[in-house]
N, C-alpha and C positions, 0 to 999 in steps of 0.2 A: 184744726189746721196744723200742718207740720211746722216745727220750729227749725230755723236754719242756723248752722254752726260752721265755724271755720277755725282751723289751726294749721301751724306750720310744723314740718317734721323733716327728718333726713331719711331717705331710703338708701340702704346699704346693700351692695352686692360685692362679690370678690374683686371686681375690676373698676368700681366707680361708686361714688356717693353723690346723690342728687338731692338738692333742697326742693321741697314741694309744699304747696298749699293744698290742704284737703278740705273740701266743702261737703257737708252732709246734712241731712235732715233727720229729725227725730219726731216720731208720732207716738203718743203714749195713751194708754187707758189705765184702768184700775189694776190690771193684771201684768202688763208688760210694756216695754218700750221697743219700738221698731225703728231701726236706723236704715237709711238709704244713702248710698254714696252718690253725690251729685257730680263731683269732679276731683281729679288729682292733677294738678298743674305744676310744671316746673317753674320755680321762681329764681330770679337772679340772672346774671349775664351768660351763664353756661348752659343754654338750652339745647345745643347741638342739633338744631333744626326741629326739635320736638318740644312742644309746650304742653300738650294735652296727653297725659299718660293714663287716663281713666280706664281705658279698655286694654292696656298693656300690662297692668299690674294685677297680681292675684288678689281677688276680692277678699279672701280670708285674711291675708296680710293686712290689708287696709282696715278691715273690720276689727282686727286686733288692736291697731293703732287708735281707732275710734273708741273702742272699749277702754283703752288705757287713758285716753284724753277725757272721756266721760267720768271715769272713776276717780281721776285726779281732782275733780271739782274745779278745774281751771277752764271752764267753758262759760260762755254767755251767748244769749240769743242774738244773732246778727240779722234778724228780721228777714227781709227779702234778699239780702245779700248785698 
């Protein structure tokens, strides 16, 4: 069964910085771990009418953030969310 994880990050672009919460799952076997993005949501009062950014952000960028979060050792299983 996949394990669920969550962390907060800042997404930067030339004209704005957005605070987001990133939820993802990890499934692993003896050979590899597979990550799947569950959601990328704006947090805080400055949502500008958008709260769910999951399909608007480049997946490679989010997977890089997930890899960084995972390698930092600063993760814990959030169960069902």
